C-alpha positions as CSV (number, residue, x, y, z in Angstrom):
1,X,79.7,-0.5,82.4
2,X,77.2,-3.1,81.1
3,X,74.9,-1.8,78.4
4,X,71.8,-2.7,80.3
5,X,73.0,-0.6,83.3
6,X,73.9,2.3,80.9
7,X,70.5,2.1,79.2
8,X,68.7,2.3,82.5
9,X,70.8,5.2,83.7
10,X,70.2,7.1,80.5
11,X,66.5,6.0,80.4
12,X,66.9,4.8,76.8
13,X,65.7,1.7,74.9
14,X,68.5,-0.8,74.3
15,X,68.5,-3.1,71.2
16,X,71.1,-5.8,71.6
17,X,73.2,-7.5,74.3
18,X,72.6,-6.0,77.7
19,X,75.6,-7.7,79.2
20,X,78.1,-6.2,76.7
21,X,80.6,-4.0,78.4
22,X,81.6,-0.5,77.3
23,X,84.4,1.5,79.0
24,X,84.7,4.8,77.2
25,X,83.4,7.1,74.5
26,X,84.9,7.2,71.0
27,X,84.1,8.8,67.6
28,X,81.8,6.7,65.5
29,X,84.5,6.4,62.8
30,X,87.2,5.0,65.0
31,X,85.3,3.2,67.9
32,X,86.0,-0.4,68.7
33,X,84.2,-3.2,70.5
34,X,84.4,-1.8,74.0
35,X,83.6,1.8,73.0
36,X,80.3,3.8,73.0
37,X,79.7,6.1,70.1
38,X,76.9,8.3,69.0
39,X,75.5,9.9,65.8
40,X,73.1,12.9,65.5
41,X,71.9,12.9,61.9
42,X,72.1,11.3,58.5
43,X,75.4,13.0,57.6
44,X,77.1,10.2,59.5
45,X,75.1,7.3,57.9
46,X,78.2,5.8,56.2
47,X,80.3,5.9,59.3
48,X,77.4,4.4,61.3
49,X,77.0,1.4,58.9
50,X,80.7,0.7,59.1
51,X,81.0,1.3,62.9
52,X,82.7,-1.3,65.1
53,X,81.6,0.2,68.4
54,X,80.3,-1.9,71.2
55,X,77.2,0.3,71.1
56,X,75.9,3.4,69.3
57,X,73.4,6.0,70.5
58,X,71.2,6.9,67.5
59,X,68.1,8.9,66.7
60,X,65.1,6.7,65.9
61,X,65.3,7.7,62.3
62,X,68.7,5.9,62.0
63,X,67.9,2.8,64.0
64,X,67.4,0.6,61.0
65,X,71.0,1.1,59.7
66,X,72.6,0.8,63.1
67,X,74.9,-2.3,63.3
68,X,75.1,-4.4,66.4
69,X,74.0,-2.9,69.8
70,X,72.3,0.5,69.8
71,X,70.4,2.8,72.1
72,X,67.6,5.0,70.7
73,X,67.6,8.6,71.9
74,X,65.4,11.6,71.1
75,X,68.5,13.7,71.6
76,X,71.7,11.6,71.0
77,X,74.0,14.5,71.8
78,X,72.4,15.1,75.2
79,X,72.5,11.4,75.9
80,X,76.2,11.4,74.9
81,X,76.8,14.2,77.4
82,X,75.2,12.2,80.2
83,X,77.1,9.1,79.2
84,X,80.4,11.0,79.3
85,X,80.0,11.4,83.1
86,X,78.9,7.9,83.7
87,X,81.7,6.2,81.8
88,X,84.5,8.6,82.9
89,X,83.5,9.8,86.4
90,X,85.2,13.0,87.6
91,X,87.8,12.5,90.3
92,X,87.3,14.7,93.3
93,X,89.5,15.4,96.4
94,X,88.3,14.1,99.8
95,X,86.4,16.4,102.0
96,X,88.5,18.5,104.4
97,X,90.7,21.5,104.6
98,X,94.4,21.3,103.7
99,X,96.8,22.3,106.4
100,X,98.2,25.0,104.2
101,X,94.9,26.9,103.8
102,X,94.4,30.3,105.4
103,X,90.9,30.7,106.7
104,X,89.4,33.6,108.6
105,X,88.0,32.7,112.0
106,X,84.6,34.1,111.0
107,X,84.3,32.0,107.8
108,X,81.9,29.1,107.6
109,X,83.1,25.9,105.9
110,X,80.8,22.9,105.6
111,X,82.5,19.8,106.8
112,X,81.8,18.0,103.5
113,X,83.6,20.7,101.5
114,X,87.2,20.4,100.3
115,X,89.7,23.3,100.4
116,X,93.0,22.9,98.5
117,X,96.5,24.0,99.6
118,X,97.4,27.7,99.7
119,X,93.9,28.9,99.2
120,X,92.7,31.9,101.2
121,X,89.1,32.1,102.6
122,X,88.1,35.6,103.8
123,X,86.1,36.9,106.7
124,X,82.4,35.8,106.9
125,X,82.8,33.8,103.7
126,X,80.5,30.7,103.4
127,X,81.5,27.5,101.6
128,X,78.5,25.2,101.4
129,X,78.1,21.4,101.4
130,X,80.1,19.3,98.9
131,X,81.9,22.3,97.3
132,X,85.4,21.9,96.1
133,X,87.9,24.8,96.3
134,X,91.1,24.1,94.3
135,X,94.6,25.1,95.2
136,X,95.7,28.7,95.3
137,X,92.1,30.1,95.2
138,X,91.3,33.4,96.8
139,X,87.7,33.8,98.3
140,X,87.1,37.3,99.5
141,X,85.2,38.4,102.6
142,X,81.5,37.9,102.6
143,X,81.5,35.6,99.6
144,X,79.0,32.7,99.4
145,X,79.8,29.6,97.3
146,X,76.7,27.4,97.0
147,X,76.5,23.6,97.5
148,X,78.3,21.2,95.2
149,X,80.1,23.9,93.3
150,X,83.7,23.5,92.1
151,X,86.4,26.1,91.7
152,X,89.5,24.9,89.9
153,X,92.9,26.1,91.0
154,X,93.7,29.8,91.0
155,X,90.2,31.2,90.8
156,X,89.7,34.7,92.5
157,X,86.4,35.8,93.9
158,X,86.3,39.3,95.2
159,X,84.3,40.4,98.3
160,X,80.6,39.9,98.8
161,X,80.0,38.0,95.5
162,X,77.5,35.1,95.5
163,X,77.3,31.8,93.7
164,X,74.4,29.4,93.6
165,X,74.6,25.6,93.7
166,X,76.4,23.3,91.3
167,X,78.6,26.0,89.6
168,X,81.9,25.2,87.9
169,X,84.6,27.9,87.6
170,X,87.7,27.1,85.7
171,X,91.3,28.2,86.5
172,X,92.2,31.9,86.1
173,X,88.6,33.2,86.3
174,X,88.2,36.4,88.2
175,X,84.7,37.3,89.5
176,X,83.9,40.6,91.2
177,X,86.9,42.7,90.0
178,X,86.4,46.5,89.7
179,X,84.4,47.6,86.8
180,X,85.9,50.0,84.2
181,X,84.2,53.1,85.6
182,X,86.0,56.5,85.5
183,X,85.0,60.2,85.4
184,X,87.3,62.7,83.7
185,X,88.3,65.9,85.5
186,X,91.9,66.9,85.0
187,X,92.7,63.2,84.8
188,X,90.7,60.1,85.3
189,X,88.9,59.7,88.6
190,X,87.9,56.1,89.5
191,X,84.3,55.5,90.5
192,X,84.1,53.2,93.5
193,X,82.4,50.0,92.3
194,X,80.1,49.2,95.2
195,X,77.8,46.5,93.6
196,X,78.5,42.7,93.6
197,X,78.3,39.8,91.2
198,X,75.4,37.4,91.7
199,X,75.8,34.1,90.0
200,X,72.9,31.7,89.8
201,X,72.7,27.9,90.0
202,X,74.4,25.5,87.5
203,X,76.5,28.3,86.0
204,X,79.8,27.3,84.2
205,X,82.5,29.9,83.9
206,X,85.5,29.2,81.6
207,X,89.2,29.7,82.2
208,X,90.5,33.4,82.4
209,X,87.0,34.8,82.0
210,X,86.4,38.0,84.0
211,X,83.1,39.3,85.4
212,X,83.2,42.8,86.9
213,X,81.2,43.8,89.9
214,X,78.4,46.3,89.6
215,X,79.0,50.0,90.0
216,X,75.9,50.4,92.2
217,X,73.5,47.6,91.3
218,X,74.8,44.0,90.9
219,X,76.1,42.3,87.9
220,X,73.8,39.2,87.5
221,X,74.5,35.9,85.8
222,X,71.3,33.8,85.6
223,X,70.7,30.1,86.3
224,X,72.1,27.7,83.8
225,X,74.4,30.2,81.9
226,X,77.5,28.7,80.3
227,X,80.5,31.0,79.7
228,X,83.5,29.9,77.6
229,X,87.1,30.9,78.1
230,X,88.4,34.5,78.0
231,X,85.1,36.4,78.1
232,X,84.9,39.9,79.4
233,X,81.7,40.8,81.2
234,X,81.6,44.4,82.3
235,X,79.9,46.0,85.3
236,X,76.1,45.9,85.7
237,X,75.6,43.4,82.8
238,X,72.6,41.1,83.3
239,X,72.6,37.7,81.5
240,X,69.4,35.7,81.4
241,X,68.9,32.0,82.2
242,X,70.5,29.3,80.0
243,X,72.3,31.7,77.7
244,X,75.5,30.4,76.2
245,X,78.4,32.6,75.3
246,X,81.5,31.4,73.3
247,X,85.1,32.4,73.8
248,X,86.6,35.9,73.4
249,X,83.3,37.8,73.6
250,X,83.3,41.3,75.1
251,X,80.2,42.7,76.7
252,X,80.3,46.4,77.7
253,X,78.6,47.7,80.8
254,X,74.9,47.8,81.7
255,X,73.9,45.6,78.8
256,X,70.9,43.3,79.4
257,X,71.0,39.9,77.6
258,X,67.9,37.8,77.6
259,X,67.4,34.1,78.4
260,X,68.2,31.3,76.0
261,X,70.5,33.4,73.8
262,X,73.6,32.1,72.0
263,X,76.5,34.5,71.5
264,X,79.1,33.4,69.0
265,X,82.8,33.6,69.6
266,X,84.6,37.0,69.4
267,X,81.4,39.0,69.2
268,X,81.4,42.4,70.7
269,X,78.4,44.1,72.4
270,X,78.5,47.8,73.3
271,X,77.0,49.1,76.5
272,X,73.5,49.9,77.7
273,X,71.7,47.7,75.1
274,X,68.9,45.2,75.6
275,X,69.0,41.9,73.7
276,X,65.7,39.9,73.7
277,X,65.3,36.3,74.8
278,X,66.2,33.7,72.1
279,X,68.6,35.8,70.1
280,X,71.5,33.9,68.3
281,X,74.5,36.0,67.3
282,X,76.8,34.4,64.8
283,X,80.6,34.5,65.5
284,X,82.3,37.9,65.3
285,X,79.0,39.8,65.4
286,X,79.3,43.5,66.4
287,X,76.1,44.7,68.2
288,X,75.7,48.4,68.3
289,X,72.0,48.7,68.9
290,X,69.4,46.8,70.9
291,X,67.7,43.7,69.5
292,X,64.1,43.4,70.4
293,X,63.1,40.2,68.5
294,X,64.4,36.6,68.8
295,X,66.2,35.2,65.8
296,X,69.6,34.8,64.2
297,X,71.8,37.8,63.6
298,X,75.1,38.3,61.8
299,X,77.6,41.1,61.0
300,X,81.1,41.3,59.5
301,X,82.4,39.9,56.2
302,X,83.0,36.1,55.8
303,X,86.5,35.0,54.8
304,X,87.5,35.3,51.1
305,X,90.7,34.6,49.2
306,X,92.9,37.7,49.5
307,X,92.6,38.7,45.9
308,X,88.8,38.4,46.0
309,X,88.6,40.3,49.3
310,X,90.5,43.2,47.7
311,X,88.1,43.4,44.8
312,X,85.2,43.3,47.3
313,X,86.7,46.0,49.3
314,X,87.2,48.2,46.3
315,X,83.6,47.6,45.2
316,X,82.3,48.6,48.7
317,X,84.3,51.8,48.6
318,X,82.5,52.8,45.4
319,X,79.0,52.1,46.7
320,X,78.3,55.7,47.8
321,X,79.1,57.0,44.3
322,X,77.1,54.2,42.7
323,X,74.1,55.1,44.8
324,X,74.4,58.7,43.7
325,X,74.5,57.7,40.1
326,X,71.4,55.5,40.5
327,X,69.5,58.3,42.1
328,X,70.4,60.7,39.2
329,X,69.2,58.1,36.7
330,X,66.0,57.6,38.6
331,X,65.3,61.4,38.6
332,X,65.9,61.5,34.8
333,X,63.5,58.6,34.3
334,X,60.9,60.6,36.2
């Protein structure tokens, strides 16, 4: 793509040769003449000055040290994200239904949708315009998949769940499975999970992530939510708009997570809590109580060399006794 065309598509100011061609993205330290690179802050100043890329996306503060062609962006990382789709467009199958698909007679498939081989589409399901269903997917009865969404191979969506438009669901994801609800009376009695999962617009769900259906009310995933791989979302959880959750997070049932939150990898959140809008949890955080104010929160112990960790652990085990000694000394001082 010519730099002039790229600049217009990204709505950025270009400084340099508009006719120069770039074909792909590359890291700033290793890019060559037909690559597009980007930098986000001054940490990469030396790499930028030595860069051989055909063009670099830079913040305005670094424009003076950019060699050759460059584009000025208020958010270089976001511009890089847009450019990634322009320079390497996603391949998509042609519209139509493969001969090896099983479709209920009552299902509705938009003629612009694509359904891959060996997929199963249940009764009264609705697949809307431009949606792509990969091979070996199972779409249960009464499911709605909104326009221009994409399900990669081997996604399972249980009955009556709903997706908005422009969603992306990676392979192995399971949406609408039974929640972990049991009552004990001379053994475990399963509670019939009669709610659904409702997923908003532009939601991305990673590989092997599971989202349980509600016990009575629905499990709800708001617009713009992004979910990494291998996340467990239990029944009746509500996740607000534009929240991002990294891999291996576990969220217990009936927890309400606000909008614009960021949940670090391997965090665990117990059930029936409320987390305010704008909360950031660092990786491996353990949340055992509600959070009512936005901000950054952490728990757990950062990694230490093993010998140092042992000393720290011994010290922690003595804290209770040390506290008692301090209190005795304070009383004597009085």
